[in-house]
N, C-alpha and C positions, 0 to 999 in steps of 0.2 A: 550671425554664428556668434557660440561663446568657446573663447580662447583656451585652451586646456594648460592648466598650471605647472610646471613642472618643478616650481618650489620645492617639494617633497621626494623627487626622485632620487637617488642614488647616485650621480650623476654630476658632476662637476660644472661637465659642455653643458648639459640640461639647466640646470640652475643659474648658470649665468643667462642664461639663453631669457630663462623666464623674467631675469634680476633686471635685464635692461631692458626687456619690452618688445622692440620694434627696430627697425632698418634705421629710427630718426637718429638712436643714441647713440651709436656708432659714429653719426656727425656731427650731431653736438658738438662730444668728444673727441673729434678731428680740429672742430674750429677751436675748445678750448686749446690745446695744442699747439695753435697757432695762437693762439694769445687774443681770444676774443671772450669778454666780460661781458659784456655788457647786452642785454634784452636784444633791443634792437639792433642792436650788430650781429648780432645770430641769427633772429627773423630774416633779417635783411639778407647775409651772407648766404643762406638754406634756404631762402623762400618758402618759408614754412611756414603753417598756418598759426597766426599767435595763440588761440587758446591750445594750439598740440604743442607746441613750442611753452608755455605755459603746466601742463600738466608735465612734460620730462622733466624740465627744471626742477618743478618742487618736490618732484620722485627722488631726483638726484639727491636734492637737498634733503629731502629725508631720510634718504638713505643711506647720508653721511658720503655720496663720492662727490658733493658740493656745500659748499657757506654762499650763503647771501648775504652778502654787506651793500647796506645804503648808504649812497654814496651823494644824494639829492632828498631835498626834503619837499619840495615844491613844485612838481610834485617829484611822490617819492620814489625816486631811482633807485635800482639794486644792480649789483656786479656782482657777478658767479663766478668763482673762484674753487680749483681745482683741491683737493682734501690730498694726503697722502691713499687714502682708497682711491680716490678717483686719480690722479697721477698714475699710481701702479697700472691701470687702462693702456696707461703709453706704449708696451707690448704687444696687445691685443690689436690696437691700430697700427704698430709698427711691421706686423707679421700679414694683415691683410693688405697694405701697402703692398710688402713685397709680391706678393701672392697676383693681387691685382696687376700690380707694373709686371710680371711674366707673363701673364694668361688674358690678359683684357686692354691692353695697350692700343688694339685695332691695328700693331706695326709704327707705333706712330712713338713711342718710351715712354719713359715714364711720365705722368703731368708734372708731377712733385720730387724733388729731391731732395737730400735729408744729409747739411754737410755737420761733421763733428765739429766743432768747435776748438778742441786740442790738434786738429792735422789739418783741417780745412777740406780734407777727401771727402766726398761722399760715400755714406753708409747705408747700410741695407742690416736687416733685421737678419738676426739666425738664430740656429735654437742651439745653445749649448748646454753640455753636464757641469752642471754647478759644484760637482767632485772636481773633476779631473779636468775642466775646460775645454774639451775638443767638441767640435761640432757632432751636432748627429741627425740623422734622417729615420723616416718612421722603421727602416730594418733596422738602425741599429737598435731597437730595445723591443721588451716585451712589458706588457701587460702583467700585471698582477693585480690583486687585492689587495687594496690600501686600508690603513685604520679607522677607516670612517663606512667601511662597507660592509653591511649587516650581514649574517651567514645566510639568508635564503638567497638574497642578491648575490653571494660568493660562491655557490653552488650553480645558479644558474649560468655566471661566468664563467665557472670550473667547465660545465658541460660546452659552455658556447666556444671554450677553447679548444676542447677535446673535437667538436664535429670538424672545424675548420682546420684543426691537424690531420684529420683523417680524410678530409676533402683535398689538401695539397700533398697526400701521399697518393693517392689513387691514380693511375692510369687512366689519360683520356681514352 
């Protein structure tokens, strides 16, 4: 079955999903954020097939999320290090971690905690306004076409918003 490409969709979520590829991507990045750099360690920690890991790491290097650096000649062995682009994925991982801790912990509590270097306390991901610094949730924002949205998609977006607004005002 051929996978649908979202690479050209006018949606950053769709393009990000297309870019990352599959469920292994966030797990590989989780390992990288935990300090894993070597192929064999990624493979052992994730119990992922060598061929799949090879494909993912190759793509992450090609897309500029990681660099591949030789640390041994015979046999040739490499470390995979996050670039600025790869490090920027940290916010996505922490958001997934927060959501999974809240909804998928089975009542046992979070399996992993993040401790803030500055104060030593456990931290949790939050969504904050980059202008005023206030926390926000879905109820605190409106969506609007951005500069990267073409006019056809913007028209469809406005129609969708109008339908959604009218359905909220109707009484059951």
